[in-house]
C-alpha positions, 0 to 999 in steps of 0.5 A: 493464456491471460495473466492477472498482475497485482501491482503494489504502488509505492516503491513498485509502480511509483518511485519514492517521489511518487512518480511513475517511471515512463518505462512502467507506464509503457510496460502496463500499456504493452501488457494490456495490449496483449490481453493481460489484466493489471490490478493495483494492490496497495495500502492506499485507499481510493482518494489516495490513488487518484485519477493519474494512476487509474488513467494508466490502464488499471482493470481493478483495485485491491486497496487499503491493504485488502480492505476494499476491492474495486472492479469496473469503478464499483466497490464489490467488497469492503471491510472497514474497521468497526466504529468501536475499534476506531474509538478504542484505537484513537483513545490509545494513540492519544494516551501515548501521544502518537499522531495518526490519520484515518484512511477512507475511500472518502479521503484522509482525515488526520489529527490536527498535529499530523502534518507537523509531527509526521514530517520527519517520518515522511522525510526518512521514508522518501530520503532515508538517511541521505542529507538533502535540502529537499524537504517533504511537505506532508500536505503535498502527499495526499490528494484529499487530506482533512485536519479535524478533531472529529475522527470517530468514523465507521468507514475507516480502511486503515488507521495509520500512526507514526512510530516514535520508537519501535516499541510502539509497534509491539505495544500496539500489537499487544494492546489490540490482538484482534486487529491486524497491525503492520509496519513499514518504512520506505527507504528507512532502515527501520519501520516509520509507520504502523497501521491498524486494519481488520484482522485477516484482511490483507492484500492476499485476502483482497486479491483472493476475493477479486480472483473469486469474483472474476472466476480467475484461475489462481495459476495465472496470477503474478504479484510485484511488490517491495514491502512487508505488506506484500508478503501475504500476497506473495504467498497467495499468487503463482509468481512473486516478483520483488523489486530491487529496492525491496527489503531482504525479507521480501527478496527472500520470499520472491520467485524473481528479483528485478531491478530497482523501481528507478532502474526500470524494474517493472519493465524488466520484470514484465520482459522476464515473464513475457508479459510484454 
């Protein structure tokens, strides 16, 4: 029976240096050779995914945390934020001096101070509290990053901002109860980033739309992830696999916990489920 595998990207397919382990590349190649289908299920939008990941042998994409679904290089579903919502969010963020960027399928559009103000957060995201001479350069992290003050757009998949303190996240949820507000933090103990999206649209919603579009049996679905934004997806698929580097909440919801992304975790998970 063909299996349909939904892969998170950061912390699952890619390590925290944005590199794909050779074992993960091999796992994807071998599972597709068996006839299984592999879909990216990520918070990234199209331009953030890039050709390198797609060239691994990817059959489809659930991107922008479910805000769009792509199959055979065609976007079949798109749920962008409404322009009025984007305008209201930007006004609130500016009033609270919180820097941000807009993630669209045309690229990432950032507030002019984003690279400077976001650097400490990205440093913690990739390195945690570890002391290192390796400094993260924000502009190196995005395939297509544009700094501009013209940020009122109607094609925004996610609007991501940097948390100055944890209270920012709760205040954002209280201010915008009709939107989906999520947070994440990579290697950091506490969340570093938060994002706004369309309420009800998440990875699970996007995966379901792809499953229905392709007339897939939901019992053939498997998800692999590491972050809180994978929890809804874990509840939807038949089998949920957490990476060893996942936070405790994700591990608790998983059917199986594999090794860390840097310890061939994806390959080991595929072996465990006879996907290769």
